[in-house]
N, CA, C, O and CB atoms as a CASP TS submission, in Angstrom:
PFRMAT TS
TARGET T0000
AUTHOR 0000-0000-0000
METHOD Language model
MODEL 1
PARENT N/A
ATOM      1  N   UNK     1       0.992  -1.074   0.429  1.00  0.00           N
ATOM      2  CA  UNK     1       0.088   0.227   0.230  1.00  0.00           C
ATOM      3  C   UNK     1       0.918   1.629  -0.482  1.00  0.00           C
ATOM      4  O   UNK     1       0.864   2.462  -1.387  1.00  0.00           O
ATOM      5  CB  UNK     1      -0.497   0.680   1.870  1.00  0.00           C
ATOM      6  N   UNK     2       1.917   1.026   1.015  1.00  0.00           N
ATOM      7  CA  UNK     2       2.690   2.321   1.441  1.00  0.00           C
ATOM      8  C   UNK     2       3.690   2.726  -0.457  1.00  0.00           C
ATOM      9  O   UNK     2       3.946   3.887  -0.776  1.00  0.00           O
ATOM     10  CB  UNK     2       4.121   1.734   3.283  1.00  0.00           C
ATOM     11  N   UNK     3       4.059   1.513  -1.370  1.00  0.00           N
ATOM     12  CA  UNK     3       4.733   1.757  -2.516  1.00  0.00           C
ATOM     13  C   UNK     3       3.454   2.368  -3.811  1.00  0.00           C
ATOM     14  O   UNK     3       3.761   2.963  -4.844  1.00  0.00           O
ATOM     15  CB  UNK     3       5.582   0.202  -2.889  1.00  0.00           C
ATOM     16  N   UNK     4       2.384   2.102  -3.483  1.00  0.00           N
ATOM     17  CA  UNK     4       1.627   2.480  -4.135  1.00  0.00           C
ATOM     18  C   UNK     4       1.031   3.958  -4.008  1.00  0.00           C
ATOM     19  O   UNK     4       0.495   4.519  -4.963  1.00  0.00           O
ATOM     20  CB  UNK     4       0.929   1.612  -4.053  1.00  0.00           C
ATOM     21  N   UNK     5       1.165   4.512  -2.806  1.00  0.00           N
ATOM     22  CA  UNK     5       1.123   5.507  -2.294  1.00  0.00           C
ATOM     23  C   UNK     5       2.044   6.377  -2.830  1.00  0.00           C
ATOM     24  O   UNK     5       1.765   7.527  -3.169  1.00  0.00           O
ATOM     25  CB  UNK     5       1.172   5.342  -1.158  1.00  0.00           C
ATOM     26  N   UNK     6       3.379   5.755  -2.939  1.00  0.00           N
ATOM     27  CA  UNK     6       4.379   7.110  -2.968  1.00  0.00           C
ATOM     28  C   UNK     6       4.197   6.852  -5.132  1.00  0.00           C
ATOM     29  O   UNK     6       4.425   7.703  -5.991  1.00  0.00           O
ATOM     30  CB  UNK     6       6.758   6.755  -1.807  1.00  0.00           C
ATOM     31  N   UNK     7       3.803   5.625  -5.298  1.00  0.00           N
ATOM     32  CA  UNK     7       4.034   5.867  -7.026  1.00  0.00           C
ATOM     33  C   UNK     7       3.149   7.118  -7.381  1.00  0.00           C
ATOM     34  O   UNK     7       3.440   7.938  -8.252  1.00  0.00           O
ATOM     35  CB  UNK     7       3.433   4.390  -8.108  1.00  0.00           C
ATOM     36  N   UNK     8       1.966   7.151  -6.540  1.00  0.00           N
ATOM     37  CA  UNK     8       0.867   7.909  -7.425  1.00  0.00           C
ATOM     38  C   UNK     8       1.004   9.389  -6.645  1.00  0.00           C
ATOM     39  O   UNK     8       0.162  10.243  -6.924  1.00  0.00           O
ATOM     40  CB  UNK     8      -0.940   7.110  -7.342  1.00  0.00           C
ATOM     41  N   UNK     9       2.116   9.722  -5.613  1.00  0.00           N
ATOM     42  CA  UNK     9       2.017  11.339  -4.654  1.00  0.00           C
ATOM     43  C   UNK     9       2.355  12.491  -6.319  1.00  0.00           C
ATOM     44  O   UNK     9       2.932  12.433  -7.405  1.00  0.00           O
ATOM     45  CB  UNK     9       3.989  11.542  -2.823  1.00  0.00           C
ATOM     46  N   UNK    10       1.658  13.270  -5.619  1.00  0.00           N
ATOM     47  CA  UNK    10       1.961  14.419  -6.742  1.00  0.00           C
ATOM     48  C   UNK    10       0.703  14.495  -7.511  1.00  0.00           C
ATOM     49  O   UNK    10       0.077  15.553  -7.456  1.00  0.00           O
ATOM     50  CB  UNK    10       3.279  14.072  -7.819  1.00  0.00           C
ATOM     51  N   UNK    11       0.111  13.227  -8.434  1.00  0.00           N
ATOM     52  CA  UNK    11      -0.855  13.059  -9.211  1.00  0.00           C
ATOM     53  C   UNK    11      -2.324  13.574  -8.530  1.00  0.00           C
ATOM     54  O   UNK    11      -2.764  12.612  -7.901  1.00  0.00           O
ATOM     55  CB  UNK    11      -0.776  11.636  -9.586  1.00  0.00           C
ATOM     56  N   UNK    12      -2.858  14.244  -8.467  1.00  0.00           N
ATOM     57  CA  UNK    12      -3.920  14.953  -7.542  1.00  0.00           C
ATOM     58  C   UNK    12      -4.890  13.686  -7.911  1.00  0.00           C
ATOM     59  O   UNK    12      -4.966  12.868  -6.994  1.00  0.00           O
ATOM     60  CB  UNK    12      -4.530  16.792  -8.003  1.00  0.00           C
ATOM     61  N   UNK    13      -5.410  13.470  -8.720  1.00  0.00           N
ATOM     62  CA  UNK    13      -6.856  12.665  -9.699  1.00  0.00           C
ATOM     63  C   UNK    13      -6.506  11.462  -9.242  1.00  0.00           C
ATOM     64  O   UNK    13      -7.341  10.906  -8.529  1.00  0.00           O
ATOM     65  CB  UNK    13      -6.966  12.672 -11.678  1.00  0.00           C
ATOM     66  N   UNK    14      -5.225  10.751  -9.513  1.00  0.00           N
ATOM     67  CA  UNK    14      -5.144   9.675  -8.575  1.00  0.00           C
ATOM     68  C   UNK    14      -4.864   9.388  -7.462  1.00  0.00           C
ATOM     69  O   UNK    14      -4.785   8.218  -7.087  1.00  0.00           O
ATOM     70  CB  UNK    14      -4.708   9.119  -8.806  1.00  0.00           C
ATOM     71  N   UNK    15      -4.596  10.710  -6.481  1.00  0.00           N
ATOM     72  CA  UNK    15      -5.000  10.523  -5.080  1.00  0.00           C
ATOM     73  C   UNK    15      -6.092  10.402  -4.701  1.00  0.00           C
ATOM     74  O   UNK    15      -6.372   9.635  -3.780  1.00  0.00           O
ATOM     75  CB  UNK    15      -4.698  11.285  -4.398  1.00  0.00           C
ATOM     76  N   UNK    16      -6.840  11.025  -5.233  1.00  0.00           N
ATOM     77  CA  UNK    16      -8.482  11.179  -5.106  1.00  0.00           C
ATOM     78  C   UNK    16      -8.995  10.046  -5.367  1.00  0.00           C
ATOM     79  O   UNK    16      -9.865   9.593  -4.623  1.00  0.00           O
ATOM     80  CB  UNK    16      -9.197  12.166  -6.024  1.00  0.00           C
ATOM     81  N   UNK    17      -8.534   9.317  -6.544  1.00  0.00           N
ATOM     82  CA  UNK    17      -9.332   8.127  -6.926  1.00  0.00           C
ATOM     83  C   UNK    17      -8.686   6.880  -6.021  1.00  0.00           C
ATOM     84  O   UNK    17      -9.271   5.799  -6.085  1.00  0.00           O
ATOM     85  CB  UNK    17      -9.229   7.847  -8.661  1.00  0.00           C
ATOM     86  N   UNK    18      -7.965   6.948  -5.510  1.00  0.00           N
ATOM     87  CA  UNK    18      -7.150   5.837  -4.772  1.00  0.00           C
ATOM     88  C   UNK    18      -7.469   5.997  -3.316  1.00  0.00           C
ATOM     89  O   UNK    18      -7.042   5.138  -2.545  1.00  0.00           O
ATOM     90  CB  UNK    18      -5.504   5.946  -5.011  1.00  0.00           C
ATOM     91  N   UNK    19      -8.204   7.050  -2.831  1.00  0.00           N
ATOM     92  CA  UNK    19      -8.590   7.913  -1.621  1.00  0.00           C
ATOM     93  C   UNK    19      -9.629   7.176  -1.883  1.00  0.00           C
ATOM     94  O   UNK    19      -9.631   6.105  -1.277  1.00  0.00           O
ATOM     95  CB  UNK    19      -8.636   9.593  -1.479  1.00  0.00           C
ATOM     96  N   UNK    20     -10.910   7.456  -2.881  1.00  0.00           N
ATOM     97  CA  UNK    20     -12.193   6.983  -2.894  1.00  0.00           C
ATOM     98  C   UNK    20     -12.108   5.719  -2.592  1.00  0.00           C
ATOM     99  O   UNK    20     -12.519   5.222  -1.543  1.00  0.00           O
ATOM    100  CB  UNK    20     -12.873   7.173  -4.034  1.00  0.00           C
ATOM    101  N   UNK    21     -11.438   4.993  -3.723  1.00  0.00           N
ATOM    102  CA  UNK    21     -12.141   3.586  -3.804  1.00  0.00           C
ATOM    103  C   UNK    21     -11.279   2.882  -2.987  1.00  0.00           C
ATOM    104  O   UNK    21     -11.662   2.545  -1.867  1.00  0.00           O
ATOM    105  CB  UNK    21     -12.303   2.874  -5.288  1.00  0.00           C
ATOM    106  N   UNK    22     -10.099   2.591  -3.408  1.00  0.00           N
ATOM    107  CA  UNK    22      -9.230   1.821  -2.192  1.00  0.00           C
ATOM    108  C   UNK    22      -9.338   1.652  -0.789  1.00  0.00           C
ATOM    109  O   UNK    22      -9.482   0.624  -0.129  1.00  0.00           O
ATOM    110  CB  UNK    22      -8.168   2.263  -2.126  1.00  0.00           C
ATOM    111  N   UNK    23      -9.208   3.307  -0.316  1.00  0.00           N
ATOM    112  CA  UNK    23      -9.538   3.089   1.067  1.00  0.00           C
ATOM    113  C   UNK    23     -10.762   3.280   1.937  1.00  0.00           C
ATOM    114  O   UNK    23     -10.902   2.886   3.095  1.00  0.00           O
ATOM    115  CB  UNK    23      -8.800   3.680   1.574  1.00  0.00           C
ATOM    116  N   UNK    24     -11.657   3.977   1.160  1.00  0.00           N
ATOM    117  CA  UNK    24     -13.269   4.213   1.384  1.00  0.00           C
ATOM    118  C   UNK    24     -13.857   3.868   0.638  1.00  0.00           C
ATOM    119  O   UNK    24     -14.670   4.716   0.270  1.00  0.00           O
ATOM    120  CB  UNK    24     -13.809   5.311   1.510  1.00  0.00           C
ATOM    121  N   UNK    25     -13.933   2.500  -0.122  1.00  0.00           N
ATOM    122  CA  UNK    25     -14.864   2.000  -0.729  1.00  0.00           C
ATOM    123  C   UNK    25     -15.951   2.593  -1.500  1.00  0.00           C
ATOM    124  O   UNK    25     -17.015   1.973  -1.467  1.00  0.00           O
ATOM    125  CB  UNK    25     -15.239   1.429  -0.017  1.00  0.00           C
ATOM    126  N   UNK    26     -15.907   3.596  -2.142  1.00  0.00           N
ATOM    127  CA  UNK    26     -16.614   4.368  -2.955  1.00  0.00           C
ATOM    128  C   UNK    26     -16.766   4.168  -4.327  1.00  0.00           C
ATOM    129  O   UNK    26     -15.731   4.380  -4.959  1.00  0.00           O
ATOM    130  CB  UNK    26     -16.221   5.409  -2.826  1.00  0.00           C
ATOM    131  N   UNK    27     -17.850   3.785  -5.064  1.00  0.00           N
ATOM    132  CA  UNK    27     -18.122   3.675  -6.103  1.00  0.00           C
ATOM    133  C   UNK    27     -17.907   4.849  -7.292  1.00  0.00           C
ATOM    134  O   UNK    27     -17.973   6.008  -6.881  1.00  0.00           O
ATOM    135  CB  UNK    27     -19.179   3.296  -5.877  1.00  0.00           C
ATOM    136  N   UNK    28     -17.704   4.691  -8.457  1.00  0.00           N
ATOM    137  CA  UNK    28     -17.535   5.707  -9.543  1.00  0.00           C
ATOM    138  C   UNK    28     -17.966   6.856  -9.340  1.00  0.00           C
ATOM    139  O   UNK    28     -17.166   7.781  -9.200  1.00  0.00           O
ATOM    140  CB  UNK    28     -18.055   5.411 -10.637  1.00  0.00           C
ATOM    141  N   UNK    29     -19.752   7.125  -9.259  1.00  0.00           N
ATOM    142  CA  UNK    29     -20.685   8.495  -9.605  1.00  0.00           C
ATOM    143  C   UNK    29     -20.290   8.544  -8.147  1.00  0.00           C
ATOM    144  O   UNK    29     -20.755   9.679  -8.043  1.00  0.00           O
ATOM    145  CB  UNK    29     -22.604   8.534 -10.247  1.00  0.00           C
ATOM    146  N   UNK    30     -19.776   8.268  -6.773  1.00  0.00           N
ATOM    147  CA  UNK    30     -19.279   9.325  -5.566  1.00  0.00           C
ATOM    148  C   UNK    30     -18.144   9.651  -5.611  1.00  0.00           C
ATOM    149  O   UNK    30     -17.844  10.760  -5.169  1.00  0.00           O
ATOM    150  CB  UNK    30     -19.353   8.937  -4.253  1.00  0.00           C
ATOM    151  N   UNK    31     -17.104   8.757  -6.182  1.00  0.00           N
ATOM    152  CA  UNK    31     -15.929   9.290  -6.173  1.00  0.00           C
ATOM    153  C   UNK    31     -16.187  10.507  -7.105  1.00  0.00           C
ATOM    154  O   UNK    31     -16.211  11.580  -6.500  1.00  0.00           O
ATOM    155  CB  UNK    31     -14.827   8.298  -6.577  1.00  0.00           C
ATOM    156  N   UNK    32     -16.412  10.580  -8.636  1.00  0.00           N
ATOM    157  CA  UNK    32     -17.252  11.419  -9.410  1.00  0.00           C
ATOM    158  C   UNK    32     -17.545  13.118  -8.444  1.00  0.00           C
ATOM    159  O   UNK    32     -16.874  14.149  -8.494  1.00  0.00           O
ATOM    160  CB  UNK    32     -18.809  10.373  -9.685  1.00  0.00           C
ATOM    161  N   UNK    33     -18.838  12.795  -7.618  1.00  0.00           N
ATOM    162  CA  UNK    33     -18.994  13.423  -6.838  1.00  0.00           C
ATOM    163  C   UNK    33     -18.461  14.657  -5.758  1.00  0.00           C
ATOM    164  O   UNK    33     -18.256  15.871  -5.736  1.00  0.00           O
ATOM    165  CB  UNK    33     -19.204  12.772  -6.671  1.00  0.00           C
ATOM    166  N   UNK    34     -18.398  13.583  -4.984  1.00  0.00           N
ATOM    167  CA  UNK    34     -16.666  13.403  -3.627  1.00  0.00           C
ATOM    168  C   UNK    34     -15.642  14.486  -4.109  1.00  0.00           C
ATOM    169  O   UNK    34     -15.170  15.304  -3.320  1.00  0.00           O
ATOM    170  CB  UNK    34     -15.429  11.418  -3.796  1.00  0.00           C
ATOM    171  N   UNK    35     -15.295  14.455  -5.537  1.00  0.00           N
ATOM    172  CA  UNK    35     -14.129  15.128  -5.801  1.00  0.00           C
ATOM    173  C   UNK    35     -14.448  15.991  -6.966  1.00  0.00           C
ATOM    174  O   UNK    35     -13.545  16.087  -7.797  1.00  0.00           O
ATOM    175  CB  UNK    35     -12.970  14.202  -6.034  1.00  0.00           C
ATOM    176  N   UNK    36     -15.190  16.427  -7.120  1.00  0.00           N
ATOM    177  CA  UNK    36     -15.657  16.927  -8.109  1.00  0.00           C
ATOM    178  C   UNK    36     -15.017  16.580  -9.697  1.00  0.00           C
ATOM    179  O   UNK    36     -14.886  17.599 -10.374  1.00  0.00           O
ATOM    180  CB  UNK    36     -15.607  18.199  -7.721  1.00  0.00           C
ATOM    181  N   UNK    37     -14.633  15.384 -10.329  1.00  0.00           N
ATOM    182  CA  UNK    37     -13.928  14.773 -11.416  1.00  0.00           C
ATOM    183  C   UNK    37     -14.865  15.299 -12.655  1.00  0.00           C
ATOM    184  O   UNK    37     -16.060  15.523 -12.462  1.00  0.00           O
ATOM    185  CB  UNK    37     -13.795  13.037 -11.247  1.00  0.00           C
ATOM    186  N   UNK    38     -14.501  15.409 -13.419  1.00  0.00           N
ATOM    187  CA  UNK    38     -15.491  15.235 -14.689  1.00  0.00           C
ATOM    188  C   UNK    38     -14.942  13.281 -15.180  1.00  0.00           C
ATOM    189  O   UNK    38     -13.819  12.788 -15.075  1.00  0.00           O
ATOM    190  CB  UNK    38     -14.955  16.882 -16.326  1.00  0.00           C
ATOM    191  N   UNK    39     -16.301  12.583 -15.719  1.00  0.00           N
ATOM    192  CA  UNK    39     -16.150  11.507 -15.899  1.00  0.00           C
ATOM    193  C   UNK    39     -14.806  10.475 -16.895  1.00  0.00           C
ATOM    194  O   UNK    39     -14.329   9.341 -16.913  1.00  0.00           O
ATOM    195  CB  UNK    39     -17.307  11.506 -16.214  1.00  0.00           C
ATOM    196  N   UNK    40     -14.686  11.757 -17.583  1.00  0.00           N
ATOM    197  CA  UNK    40     -13.513  11.584 -18.576  1.00  0.00           C
ATOM    198  C   UNK    40     -12.367  11.534 -17.933  1.00  0.00           C
ATOM    199  O   UNK    40     -11.542  10.755 -18.410  1.00  0.00           O
ATOM    200  CB  UNK    40     -13.373  12.616 -19.568  1.00  0.00           C
ATOM    201  N   UNK    41     -11.977  12.299 -16.724  1.00  0.00           N
ATOM    202  CA  UNK    41     -10.704  12.727 -15.917  1.00  0.00           C
ATOM    203  C   UNK    41     -10.811  11.480 -14.896  1.00  0.00           C
ATOM    204  O   UNK    41      -9.852  11.273 -14.153  1.00  0.00           O
ATOM    205  CB  UNK    41     -10.765  14.452 -15.111  1.00  0.00           C
ATOM    206  N   UNK    42     -11.576  10.916 -14.855  1.00  0.00           N
ATOM    207  CA  UNK    42     -12.306   9.682 -13.367  1.00  0.00           C
ATOM    208  C   UNK    42     -11.721   8.667 -14.702  1.00  0.00           C
ATOM    209  O   UNK    42     -10.678   8.304 -14.159  1.00  0.00           O
ATOM    210  CB  UNK    42     -14.877   9.590 -12.651  1.00  0.00           C
ATOM    211  N   UNK    43     -11.700   8.003 -16.022  1.00  0.00           N
ATOM    212  CA  UNK    43     -12.114   7.388 -16.582  1.00  0.00           C
ATOM    213  C   UNK    43     -10.149   6.996 -16.515  1.00  0.00           C
ATOM    214  O   UNK    43      -9.630   5.951 -16.125  1.00  0.00           O
ATOM    215  CB  UNK    43     -13.260   7.875 -17.735  1.00  0.00           C
ATOM    216  N   UNK    44      -9.537   8.108 -16.981  1.00  0.00           N
ATOM    217  CA  UNK    44      -8.549   8.523 -17.159  1.00  0.00           C
ATOM    218  C   UNK    44      -7.404   8.164 -16.342  1.00  0.00           C
ATOM    219  O   UNK    44      -6.379   7.525 -16.581  1.00  0.00           O
ATOM    220  CB  UNK    44      -8.767   9.541 -17.218  1.00  0.00           C
ATOM    221  N   UNK    45      -7.765   8.629 -15.528  1.00  0.00           N
ATOM    222  CA  UNK    45      -7.085   8.380 -13.962  1.00  0.00           C
ATOM    223  C   UNK    45      -7.263   6.897 -13.573  1.00  0.00           C
ATOM    224  O   UNK    45      -6.291   6.357 -13.046  1.00  0.00           O
ATOM    225  CB  UNK    45      -7.899   9.356 -12.671  1.00  0.00           C
ATOM    226  N   UNK    46      -8.421   6.148 -13.773  1.00  0.00           N
ATOM    227  CA  UNK    46      -8.526   5.007 -13.477  1.00  0.00           C
ATOM    228  C   UNK    46      -7.686   3.672 -14.057  1.00  0.00           C
ATOM    229  O   UNK    46      -7.382   2.551 -13.650  1.00  0.00           O
ATOM    230  CB  UNK    46      -9.655   4.972 -13.635  1.00  0.00           C
ATOM    231  N   UNK    47      -7.449   4.723 -15.598  1.00  0.00           N
ATOM    232  CA  UNK    47      -6.783   3.194 -16.275  1.00  0.00           C
ATOM    233  C   UNK    47      -5.142   3.775 -15.976  1.00  0.00           C
ATOM    234  O   UNK    47      -4.387   2.886 -16.370  1.00  0.00           O
ATOM    235  CB  UNK    47      -7.254   2.776 -18.509  1.00  0.00           C
ATOM    236  N   UNK    48      -4.544   4.656 -15.559  1.00  0.00           N
ATOM    237  CA  UNK    48      -3.188   5.138 -14.739  1.00  0.00           C
ATOM    238  C   UNK    48      -3.133   4.653 -14.000  1.00  0.00           C
ATOM    239  O   UNK    48      -2.256   3.804 -14.158  1.00  0.00           O
ATOM    240  CB  UNK    48      -2.887   6.230 -14.274  1.00  0.00           C
ATOM    241  N   UNK    49      -3.797   4.558 -12.604  1.00  0.00           N
ATOM    242  CA  UNK    49      -4.042   3.797 -11.125  1.00  0.00           C
ATOM    243  C   UNK    49      -3.614   2.356 -11.684  1.00  0.00           C
ATOM    244  O   UNK    49      -2.496   1.859 -11.549  1.00  0.00           O
ATOM    245  CB  UNK    49      -5.903   3.856 -10.379  1.00  0.00           C
ATOM    246  N   UNK    50      -4.971   1.639 -12.491  1.00  0.00           N
ATOM    247  CA  UNK    50      -4.566   0.193 -13.197  1.00  0.00           C
ATOM    248  C   UNK    50      -3.172  -0.218 -13.261  1.00  0.00           C
ATOM    249  O   UNK    50      -2.462  -0.918 -12.540  1.00  0.00           O
ATOM    250  CB  UNK    50      -4.974   0.153 -14.641  1.00  0.00           C
ATOM    251  N   UNK    51      -3.029   0.302 -14.130  1.00  0.00           N
ATOM    252  CA  UNK    51      -1.441   0.001 -14.606  1.00  0.00           C
ATOM    253  C   UNK    51      -0.491   0.060 -13.807  1.00  0.00           C
ATOM    254  O   UNK    51       0.363  -0.827 -13.839  1.00  0.00           O
ATOM    255  CB  UNK    51      -0.928   0.801 -15.529  1.00  0.00           C
ATOM    256  N   UNK    52      -0.390   1.268 -12.761  1.00  0.00           N
ATOM    257  CA  UNK    52       0.429   1.470 -11.680  1.00  0.00           C
ATOM    258  C   UNK    52       0.383   0.485 -10.867  1.00  0.00           C
ATOM    259  O   UNK    52       1.444   0.039 -10.430  1.00  0.00           O
ATOM    260  CB  UNK    52       0.203   2.534 -11.040  1.00  0.00           C
ATOM    261  N   UNK    53      -1.054  -0.169 -10.416  1.00  0.00           N
ATOM    262  CA  UNK    53      -1.196  -1.182  -9.352  1.00  0.00           C
ATOM    263  C   UNK    53      -0.871  -2.682 -10.304  1.00  0.00           C
ATOM    264  O   UNK    53      -0.352  -3.632  -9.718  1.00  0.00           O
ATOM    265  CB  UNK    53      -2.944  -1.069  -8.550  1.00  0.00           C
ATOM    266  N   UNK    54      -1.166  -2.770 -11.554  1.00  0.00           N
ATOM    267  CA  UNK    54      -0.377  -4.304 -12.064  1.00  0.00           C
ATOM    268  C   UNK    54       0.973  -3.997 -12.180  1.00  0.00           C
ATOM    269  O   UNK    54       1.701  -4.899 -11.763  1.00  0.00           O
ATOM    270  CB  UNK    54      -0.854  -4.993 -13.639  1.00  0.00           C
ATOM    271  N   UNK    55       1.652  -2.822 -12.697  1.00  0.00           N
ATOM    272  CA  UNK    55       3.189  -2.805 -12.556  1.00  0.00           C
ATOM    273  C   UNK    55       3.974  -3.209 -10.718  1.00  0.00           C
ATOM    274  O   UNK    55       5.048  -3.720 -10.403  1.00  0.00           O
ATOM    275  CB  UNK    55       3.585  -0.994 -13.100  1.00  0.00           C
ATOM    276  N   UNK    56       2.959  -2.745  -9.992  1.00  0.00           N
ATOM    277  CA  UNK    56       3.451  -2.749  -8.664  1.00  0.00           C
ATOM    278  C   UNK    56       2.691  -4.668  -8.112  1.00  0.00           C
ATOM    279  O   UNK    56       3.202  -5.279  -7.173  1.00  0.00           O
ATOM    280  CB  UNK    56       2.656  -0.967  -7.657  1.00  0.00           C
ATOM    281  N   UNK    57       1.880  -5.062  -8.663  1.00  0.00           N
ATOM    282  CA  UNK    57       1.972  -6.327  -8.660  1.00  0.00           C
ATOM    283  C   UNK    57       2.947  -6.966  -8.837  1.00  0.00           C
ATOM    284  O   UNK    57       3.719  -7.390  -7.977  1.00  0.00           O
ATOM    285  CB  UNK    57       1.366  -6.710  -9.247  1.00  0.00           C
ATOM    286  N   UNK    58       3.010  -7.118 -10.185  1.00  0.00           N
ATOM    287  CA  UNK    58       4.567  -7.828 -10.927  1.00  0.00           C
ATOM    288  C   UNK    58       5.638  -7.606  -9.952  1.00  0.00           C
ATOM    289  O   UNK    58       6.290  -8.465  -9.359  1.00  0.00           O
ATOM    290  CB  UNK    58       5.180  -7.004 -12.521  1.00  0.00           C
ATOM    291  N   UNK    59       5.748  -5.990  -9.851  1.00  0.00           N
ATOM    292  CA  UNK    59       7.208  -6.010  -9.254  1.00  0.00           C
ATOM    293  C   UNK    59       7.400  -6.613  -7.706  1.00  0.00           C
ATOM    294  O   UNK    59       8.577  -6.876  -7.457  1.00  0.00           O
ATOM    295  CB  UNK    59       7.741  -4.446  -9.242  1.00  0.00           C
ATOM    296  N   UNK    60       6.707  -6.808  -6.910  1.00  0.00           N
ATOM    297  CA  UNK    60       6.060  -7.933  -5.785  1.00  0.00           C
ATOM    298  C   UNK    60       5.794  -8.971  -6.139  1.00  0.00           C
ATOM    299  O   UNK    60       5.250  -9.564  -5.207  1.00  0.00           O
ATOM    300  CB  UNK    60       4.924  -7.703  -5.172  1.00  0.00           C
ATOM    301  N   UNK    61       5.864  -9.545  -6.961  1.00  0.00           N
ATOM    302  CA  UNK    61       5.230 -10.726  -7.337  1.00  0.00           C
ATOM    303  C   UNK    61       3.689 -11.364  -6.646  1.00  0.00           C
ATOM    304  O   UNK    61       3.563 -12.474  -6.130  1.00  0.00           O
ATOM    305  CB  UNK    61       6.318 -11.644  -7.099  1.00  0.00           C
ATOM    306  N   UNK    62       2.788 -10.491  -6.783  1.00  0.00           N
ATOM    307  CA  UNK    62       1.342 -10.217  -6.610  1.00  0.00           C
ATOM    308  C   UNK    62       0.667 -10.681  -7.316  1.00  0.00           C
ATOM    309  O   UNK    62       1.080 -10.647  -8.475  1.00  0.00           O
ATOM    310  CB  UNK    62       0.953  -9.148  -6.629  1.00  0.00           C
ATOM    311  N   UNK    63      -0.651 -11.337  -7.106  1.00  0.00           N
ATOM    312  CA  UNK    63      -1.692 -11.604  -7.535  1.00  0.00           C
ATOM    313  C   UNK    63      -2.518 -10.244  -8.091  1.00  0.00           C
ATOM    314  O   UNK    63      -2.363  -9.443  -7.169  1.00  0.00           O
ATOM    315  CB  UNK    63      -2.265 -12.361  -6.526  1.00  0.00           C
ATOM    316  N   UNK    64      -3.116  -9.749  -8.873  1.00  0.00           N
ATOM    317  CA  UNK    64      -3.624  -9.084  -9.529  1.00  0.00           C
ATOM    318  C   UNK    64      -5.243  -9.224  -9.269  1.00  0.00           C
ATOM    319  O   UNK    64      -5.706 -10.342  -9.044  1.00  0.00           O
ATOM    320  CB  UNK    64      -3.085  -9.326 -10.711  1.00  0.00           C
ATOM    321  N   UNK    65      -5.974  -8.227  -9.300  1.00  0.00           N
ATOM    322  CA  UNK    65      -7.662  -8.238  -8.778  1.00  0.00           C
ATOM    323  C   UNK    65      -8.243  -7.269  -9.576  1.00  0.00           C
ATOM    324  O   UNK    65      -7.481  -6.317  -9.746  1.00  0.00           O
ATOM    325  CB  UNK    65      -8.017  -7.807  -7.091  1.00  0.00           C
ATOM    326  N   UNK    66      -8.927  -7.200  -9.930  1.00  0.00           N
ATOM    327  CA  UNK    66      -9.455  -6.310 -10.877  1.00  0.00           C
ATOM    328  C   UNK    66     -10.414  -5.148  -9.632  1.00  0.00           C
ATOM    329  O   UNK    66     -10.849  -5.455  -8.522  1.00  0.00           O
ATOM    330  CB  UNK    66     -10.524  -7.344 -12.228  1.00  0.00           C
ATOM    331  N   UNK    67     -10.496  -3.737 -10.383  1.00  0.00           N
ATOM    332  CA  UNK    67     -11.155  -2.671  -9.241  1.00  0.00           C
ATOM    333  C   UNK    67     -12.456  -2.762  -9.267  1.00  0.00           C
ATOM    334  O   UNK    67     -13.138  -2.069  -8.512  1.00  0.00           O
ATOM    335  CB  UNK    67     -10.871  -1.141  -9.420  1.00  0.00           C
TER
END
């Protein structure tokens, strides 16, 4: 978890998505409303976050799960 947080540090959209979905269990629409994101920003950020999670899983030899 700390590694992922380090990877997304500084990217406000990724931090908001990570905080909303991974730490608070919010759904897509809730994250969009809570953080005033556009659907496009959320979707692009989610793709970037999934790439980071996938790379992290490979680095630490973990199994990946879909969000």
